[in-house]
C-alpha positions in Angstrom: 157.2 70.3 19.3 158.4 66.9 18.6 160.4 65.2 21.4 162.8 62.3 21.4 160.4 59.4 22.0 157.4 59.7 19.7 154.4 57.3 19.3 152.3 57.6 16.2 149.0 55.9 16.5 145.6 55.7 14.8 143.2 53.4 13.1 144.6 50.8 10.6 145.1 52.6 7.3 145.3 56.1 9.0 148.8 56.7 7.6 150.9 55.8 10.7 153.8 54.2 8.8 153.9 56.9 6.1 153.9 59.7 8.7 156.5 57.9 10.9 158.9 57.4 7.9 158.6 61.1 7.0 159.2 62.2 10.6 162.2 59.8 11.0 163.7 61.2 7.8 163.1 64.8 9.0 164.2 64.4 12.6 166.8 61.6 12.4 165.1 59.6 15.1 165.3 55.8 14.7 162.0 54.3 13.5 160.4 51.2 15.1 157.5 49.6 13.3 156.0 47.7 16.2 153.9 45.5 13.9 157.1 43.8 12.7 157.6 42.6 16.3 154.0 41.4 16.7 154.5 38.3 14.6 156.7 35.2 14.8 157.6 33.4 11.6 154.6 31.9 9.7 152.3 34.7 10.9 152.1 33.3 14.4 151.0 36.0 16.9 153.5 36.7 19.6 151.9 36.0 23.0 150.8 39.1 24.9 153.4 38.8 27.7 156.2 38.3 25.3 155.0 41.2 23.1 155.0 43.5 26.1 158.6 42.4 26.9 159.5 43.2 23.3 157.9 46.6 23.6 159.8 47.3 26.8 163.1 46.4 25.2 162.4 48.3 22.0 161.3 51.4 23.8 164.0 51.4 26.4 166.2 53.7 24.3 166.2 57.5 24.6 165.4 58.3 21.0 162.8 56.7 18.7 159.6 57.0 16.7 157.3 54.0 17.0 154.2 53.5 14.8 151.5 51.2 16.0 148.0 51.2 17.4 149.1 48.4 19.7 151.5 50.1 22.1 150.8 49.2 25.7 149.1 52.2 27.3 151.1 52.1 30.5 154.4 51.8 28.6 153.3 54.7 26.3 152.6 56.9 29.3 155.9 55.8 31.0 158.3 56.3 28.1 156.9 58.6 25.4 157.3 62.4 25.4 155.2 62.9 22.2 152.0 61.3 21.1 150.6 61.8 17.6 147.1 60.5 16.9 146.0 60.3 13.3 142.3 60.9 13.6 141.6 59.9 10.0 137.9 59.1 9.1 137.2 55.4 9.2 136.0 55.3 5.6 139.3 56.8 4.3 141.3 54.2 6.4 139.1 51.5 5.0 139.7 52.7 1.4 143.4 52.7 2.0 143.3 49.2 3.4 141.3 48.1 0.4 143.8 49.7 -2.0 146.7 48.1 -0.1 145.0 44.7 -0.5 145.2 45.2 -4.3 148.6 46.7 -4.6 151.1 46.7 -1.7 153.0 49.9 -1.6 156.8 49.7 -2.4 159.1 49.4 0.5 156.6 47.7 2.9 158.5 45.5 5.2 157.1 42.2 6.5 158.0 40.5 9.8 160.9 38.0 9.5 159.7 34.7 8.2 156.3 36.0 7.2 155.6 35.8 3.5 152.3 36.6 2.0 150.5 35.7 -1.2 148.2 38.1 -3.0 145.1 36.2 -1.7 146.4 36.4 1.9 147.2 40.1 1.6 143.9 40.8 0.0 142.0 38.9 2.7 144.0 40.6 5.5 143.3 44.0 4.1 139.6 43.3 3.5 139.5 42.2 7.2 140.9 45.6 8.1 138.1 47.2 6.0 135.5 45.2 8.1 137.2 45.9 11.4 137.5 49.6 10.6 133.7 49.8 9.9 132.9 47.7 12.9 135.2 49.8 15.3 134.6 53.1 13.6 133.4 54.7 16.9 135.1 52.6 19.6 138.7 52.8 18.1 138.4 56.6 17.6 137.1 57.0 21.2 139.9 54.9 22.6 142.6 56.8 20.7 141.1 60.2 21.8 140.8 59.0 25.4 144.5 58.0 25.4 145.4 61.5 23.9 143.3 63.2 26.6 144.9 61.1 29.4 148.4 61.9 28.0 148.0 65.7 27.6 149.1 66.4 31.1 152.6 64.9 30.8 153.6 64.9 27.1 153.2 66.7 23.9 150.0 65.5 22.2 149.1 66.2 18.6 145.7 65.1 17.1 145.9 65.4 13.4 142.6 65.4 11.5 143.4 66.2 8.0 146.1 66.0 5.3 146.8 69.7 5.8 147.3 69.3 9.5 149.6 66.4 8.9 151.6 68.2 6.3 152.0 71.2 8.7 153.1 68.9 11.5 155.7 67.3 9.2 157.0 70.7 8.2 157.4 71.6 11.9 159.3 68.3 12.4 162.6 70.0 12.6 161.4 72.1 15.5 162.3 69.5 18.0 162.0 69.7 21.8 165.2 67.9 22.4 165.5 66.7 26.0 169.0 65.3 26.7 
């Protein structure tokens, strides 16, 4: 079941934004791309304490889908009723980041005041390729640990393949609405 407060997480390039958009369309839940709130104009990183305050404000509502691998764990546990972990192989995530570096998908929104050149995008995405390789075990372990911790008090879905993800999206209208 999909609840009213859904967090979609996974390694960079796992497909969080794509899945979140599809779920938002299917369920009618408002979509929050947390990464858009992580940056101040000019690609200046928002300080941690300010970012946590932004997360608290954004997630204070009763209905939303948020996609990010940067949700504060305590806030996630406190507010979400559904956690979706995309357990996509690191090499596939790296390939998607590489491809994004060459050709940005249509409709990708950037944070306000943050423009990017081709060379910057290419460099950023190549950085993701490197980080995915370097964190291929630790990121996965962290995500699965969070999923394990959350299983006792929310719906947790760990999706490991395109087929599982497609089936999950198809079930998206079977919502566990808690009003």
